[in-house]
C-alpha positions as CSV (number, residue, x, y, z in Angstrom):
1,M,49.1,30.2,11.7
2,P,50.2,28.0,14.7
3,K,49.3,24.3,14.6
4,M,46.3,23.4,16.8
5,T,46.7,21.2,19.7
6,E,44.8,17.9,19.9
7,R,42.4,19.4,22.4
8,E,41.7,22.4,20.2
9,R,41.2,20.2,17.2
10,L,38.8,17.9,19.1
11,A,36.8,21.0,20.3
12,K,36.6,22.3,16.7
13,I,35.4,18.9,15.4
14,E,32.8,18.6,18.1
15,A,31.5,22.1,17.3
16,D,31.4,21.3,13.6
17,Q,29.5,18.1,14.4
18,Q,26.9,20.0,16.4
19,S,26.6,22.6,13.7
20,L,26.1,19.9,11.0
21,A,23.6,18.1,13.2
22,Q,21.5,21.3,13.6
23,E,21.7,21.9,9.9
24,A,20.6,18.4,9.1
25,E,17.6,18.7,11.5
26,T,16.6,22.0,9.8
27,V,16.7,20.4,6.4
28,R,14.9,17.3,7.6
29,R,12.0,19.4,9.0
30,G,11.8,21.3,5.8
31,L,11.6,18.2,3.7
32,R,9.0,16.7,6.0
33,A,6.9,19.8,5.7
34,Q,7.2,19.7,1.9
35,Y,6.0,16.1,1.9
36,G,3.2,17.1,4.3
37,K,2.0,19.6,1.8
38,L,1.8,16.9,-0.8
39,A,-0.5,14.9,1.4
40,T,-3.0,17.8,1.4
41,E,-3.6,17.1,-2.3
42,L,-4.4,13.4,-1.7
43,A,-7.8,11.9,-0.6
44,V,-6.4,10.8,2.8
45,E,-9.8,11.2,4.4
46,R,-10.6,7.7,3.0
47,L,-8.1,6.3,5.5
48,S,-8.1,6.3,9.2
49,E,-5.2,8.2,10.8
50,R,-3.8,4.8,11.9
51,E,-4.0,3.3,8.4
52,F,-2.4,6.4,6.9
53,R,0.5,6.2,9.5
54,D,0.9,2.5,9.0
55,I,1.0,2.7,5.2
56,L,3.7,5.4,5.3
57,M,5.7,3.6,8.0
58,H,5.7,0.3,6.0
59,A,6.5,2.1,2.7
60,I,9.5,3.9,4.4
61,R,10.6,0.6,6.0
62,V,10.7,-1.4,2.8
63,G,11.7,1.5,0.5
64,G,9.8,3.4,-2.0
65,S,10.4,1.2,-5.1
66,A,9.4,-2.0,-3.3
67,A,6.3,-0.4,-1.7
68,I,5.2,1.0,-5.1
69,A,5.7,-2.4,-6.8
70,A,3.8,-4.2,-4.1
71,L,0.9,-1.8,-4.2
72,K,0.7,-1.7,-8.0
73,A,0.4,-5.5,-8.0
74,M,-2.7,-5.4,-5.8
75,P,-6.2,-5.2,-7.4
76,D,-8.1,-1.9,-7.2
77,A,-10.2,-1.4,-4.1
78,S,-13.4,-1.4,-6.3
79,A,-12.5,-4.8,-7.8
80,A,-11.5,-6.2,-4.4
81,T,-14.7,-5.2,-2.6
82,A,-17.1,-6.0,-5.5
83,P,-19.6,-8.6,-4.4
84,T,-19.5,-11.9,-6.1
85,P,-22.6,-12.9,-8.0
86,T,-24.6,-15.3,-5.8
87,K,-27.8,-17.3,-6.2
88,K,-30.8,-15.2,-5.2
89,P,-33.0,-16.7,-2.4
90,G,-36.1,-17.1,-4.7
91,E,-34.1,-18.3,-7.7
92,V,-34.7,-21.9,-8.7
93,R,-32.3,-23.9,-10.9
94,P,-33.8,-25.5,-14.0
95,K,-34.2,-29.2,-13.6
96,P,-32.7,-31.6,-16.2
97,P,-35.1,-33.9,-18.0
98,Q,-36.0,-37.2,-16.2
99,G,-33.0,-39.5,-16.5
100,G,-30.7,-36.9,-17.9
101,A,-27.5,-35.4,-16.7
102,T,-26.0,-31.9,-16.9
103,H,-22.7,-30.2,-17.5
104,G,-23.2,-28.3,-14.3
105,D,-24.5,-25.3,-16.2
106,G,-28.2,-26.5,-15.9
107,K,-28.4,-27.5,-19.6
108,A,-29.3,-31.2,-20.2
109,L,-26.9,-33.5,-22.0
110,L,-28.2,-35.1,-25.1
111,V,-28.7,-38.8,-24.4
112,V,-29.1,-41.1,-27.4
113,Q,-30.3,-44.7,-26.7
114,P,-30.3,-47.3,-29.4
């Protein structure tokens, strides 16, 4: 087999690059389709399309392990949105006895005078 010229070698390398690029794109599309099927099993309807896209973009940007660690460190949505107990409008605080003080919990301190 005769030795290839530099021009022939370059043409072969460029053809191989194009072939590999096409193969990489085919594999990439297949992998994305596989991940898309996984999303059909998740309750993504709880997110807007923008939120879903942003979450995925940031997770891809920082890397899977870092994104998982950050999300696991956050409180559950039910705990984060739970209303804090507040004083009801008609509720009245018990008054301490005349001349007494409280601990802040509404219970009077025992005051002993000699």
